[in-house]
N, C-alpha and C positions, 0 to 999 in steps of 0.2 A: 558488424557496427564498430567505427573506428570511436576511439574516446578518447580525447582532447584536454590533457590540465596544462594551467599556466599556458594559455591561448598568447600574453602579451608578448612571451618568450619564445612560440612555438613558429617553427618557420613553415608550416602549412600554410599554403596558399587560396582561397577560394573565388569560384568564378562566377558569381552571382546566385547563392543558395535561396532556397526557400526556407525562411527560419523560421522558429517560434521559441519562445522565453517564456520561462516560470520552475516553481518548485517541483512540480508534477508529483508530490506528495499523493499516493493512494494510487495514479493512473486511471483515475476515475472514469466513469462512462464520458463526462463533459471532455476531459484530458482526452481521451479518446476520439472522440469528434474533433478536435485539434490538430492531433497528430494523424489520424486518416484524410484530414484537408491539406496538409504540408506535402505528406506521404503521396497522394493524387497529384496535387499541385507541381510538387516536383518530377513526377515521373512524364506528366504531360509536358513539361519545357523539357526535358533532359537535362536537367539540374539535381542536385545533390540538397535532399530532406535534412535539416539540422536543426535541431536541440540545443538551446543555451540553457543552462540549470545551474542549479547554486546549492552547495553544500557547506555549512549545513544549512539548516533553516534559516531564513534571515531573522527570525523572531527569537530565535536561541541566540544570538547574535546582540540585537538590538535590545532583548528585555528578557536574559535567561530566565526572569521567574515566570513568566507566562510563555514560556514555551510549548507548541501543542505537543501530545504525544504522535511520535513517528507513524504511520501507517504503512511505509513502506520503507526499508533500510537502503540504503544505497543502493548495493547489489540488486536486490529486487526489482526496485526501481530502473535500473540500466536495462534489466532483463525485460521489462515490461514495453519500454521502448525501444528496444530492438525488435521486439516481436512486431510491434506495428509498422516496421517497413523504415526507419530513420537508419540514415547513412553516418551520420556524424553526431556525437554529441558532444559539445564543448562544457567543460564541468568546471564553473569558474568556484573558486573558493569566497565564502562571504565573509569579511571580514567588516570592522567599521568603518577604514578606510576605502574600502569599495563602495559602502553603503554610502560614503561622503559625498559620490558623483550626483549630482544633478541628474534630471532627467535626459534633459538636452546632451549633457557630457556624457552620459551612458549610454545613448543612441549613437552618438559622434564617432564613441572610440570605439567601441565594441561591434554595433551593429554595421555601421558603416567604413569604419576602418579595418576592422580585424576582419570581419564575416563578409564583409562587400554583399551584403543581403541585396537581390533582386526583388524579393518580397517578404514581407511579415504577417503572419497569419497570428492571429491574438486572441485569447478567451475576453468574453465582453466585459470580464472585472481583472482583467489585465491591470496591474502596479508596477511601477517602478522609479526608480532613481531616489532622491534624497528624501527622506519622509515622504515616499509614497504618493508622490506629486504627479508623478507620470500615471496616463491611462488611454484610454482607447480612443477616444480625442485629441488628445497631444498627439499620440503615435501618428496617426493620420496627417496631422500637421505638420509632424518631423518628418514622414514619408514624402509629403508633396514638396518639401524643401531640400532634400535630400535626395529626392530620384528611388525611391523603394515603393513597391505598391504594398496598401495595408488590406488585411481583409480579417474582418471581428467574427466570430463564430461562437454562438451559444446566444440567450443559457439554455443546454439542453436539460429538458423537462422530464421527468420521472412523476406518474400518476399527479401532474401539477406543481412539481417540487422540483426547483432549479439544482441540479447535481453541484454539489463544492464538497470541497476536504472536509469542513468543518461541520456540513452535514453528513459525512459520514462518520463523523468522529462523534457525535450528538447519538446517531442511531449504536454503534457499537459500544457510547458507556451506557444506554438505556437498556442494553442487554437484547435490543431486536437485530442481532445480526443477519435475520432474513431481509430487512429494509438495508441495510448494509450492504450485503451482497448485489442486491437491487441496484442500489446505485453503484456499485463498483462495478459491476459485471462479471463478479465473480465471487466467492465468499472470501470473508476477509481471515489471513492467513498469519501465523504465527511461525516462527521456527526456532529449531534449538537441536539439541544432540539427546540421545538418550543414555540415561543413565543409570545406575544402582539407586534403587530406592528402599523403603523399609524391608518389603517383599511381603506385603500384607496383602497384596492382592492375590500374588500366589498361592498363600496359606489358606485363601476363603473361595477359593476354585474362581475368581476373576484377574487372571492377571491382566496386568499394564505395562504401559511402556511409561517411563516417568521422564519429564522433560527439564534439560536445563536450558533455559530459555534465552535468548538474545533479545536485546532491548527492542521494545515495540508496544504497541497498544493492547490492552487487554480490556474483554468484557467483563462485566460483573462476575463475583464468584458463583458457580452455578453449574448444574450439569448440561451436557451441549452434547446433540447429535453433530458428529464431524467426518469429513473426509478429509483423511491422512495421508502423506505420501512418506513412507521411510523407506530406507534401504531402496530408493529408486520404484518404488512400485505403490499403485495407489489403492488403499483400502479403506473400505466403510469403517465406523467404531463410534463409540460413545466416550466422552471425556468427561474428567471433573477438573476444575479450575476451581482452586480455595486451600481449605488449611485441614481439610479430614477432622472437624472439632469432635468427632465419635472417640477419636481415639487420645484425645486431650487438648486441653487449649494452648492459646498461643503457639501454633506452628508456624513455619513461614509457607506463604502461597505456591503451592506449585501446581503442576498441570500433568495429569495422569490419563492414557488414552487405552481404552480395552479394544483391543482390534477384535473384528468379527472373525470368527472362522480361521484364526492364527494360533500356530503354537512355533516356539521358534525364540533364538536368543539373538535380540537387539543390540544390546549395550555398545554403544559408542558410535550408532547411525545416525547419521543426520534425520531430521525428521522435520515434516511441513504438516500443520494441522491447520485444516480450514473449516471454520466454525458453520455449521449448517442452519441449526435452530435452538434456542434455548428450551429446554427440557423442563429445567424446575430450578429455585435457589437450593443454595448449601444447608444441608439441617443436621442438625445433631441428634445420631438415634440412641434410643435408648439401650439397644443392644447392636453387637456385630451380627447377629442373625436378623434383626432388623433392618441392618443398613444392608447386607447381603439381598434379601427380598425385595429391597427397594433398587438395588442395582439392575437386578433380575428385570425389574420392570421398567426401568428406565432402558434398558440395552434393546428389550422388545420395541418399546416404543420409539425408540431410533431406526431400528430395522424396517419398522414400517413407514415412517416417514421418508429414509431414506430410499427405499423403494419405489414409494410413492413418485417421488420427484425423478428418478429414473424413468418411471414409465412416462410420465410426461414430456419427457426430453426424445420419449422415440417417436 
């Protein structure tokens, strides 16, 4: 997939691509429906499938104190968009100057002049232009005026609920990572690098990979069944996200993952943790022995749950 930055000064010329636009944070099942429509249409026409997306998130620029937590960092968002079959991503830096374009100016300058779109596929809740005045209805009017087709996709419903990035965030914030995975089409993931911790896990017989996390949305503190990719290998496990109150107050939040049936040195390895289900909240135990007993119960519960999920998928 080709990634173009600074489209205003880029020499790339387009010849009637099928285009979609939006932030695509999460690349959830609603986004996937849009991307699939773009790719299918582009292939049928013999044209390119193009995504026009923005970085950083518009709210982070326009109302910094109200910016939503990021579901998919840029590199992951681009990877997921590429996996959908998109040919070109135009990555537009979102600034206050860019946000000052009216909806009509934005379409004329970017969709028509720069991209020369033959067709625009948009989500039902699309918004664009100054003060988000542009919507699906206006896009159809502008398409008729400028000579490009418009198709509106969605909403995509899951159990009667319209899939949206805000809905995914609400599910994660509530600890309902199972629902979040249903809306995303995959478990919600966080990424980081394995670093040296206090070494307590190894001393109590439950070695853990301790992560230095990259920015991204975290679920509530607690214990989770997880699927982890570390050093390029997928492994099931159980994770504790929290402050380890049994060992003292005021500790920073850490993510520690116990990988099942694994023994080895992972320090420095990149790691991706997918949250499958929340098992319980974090608890301060009266003793280390009580903590170890609970960890073993948590591990057994996570094994059973993950095995059951695997059996369902076969």
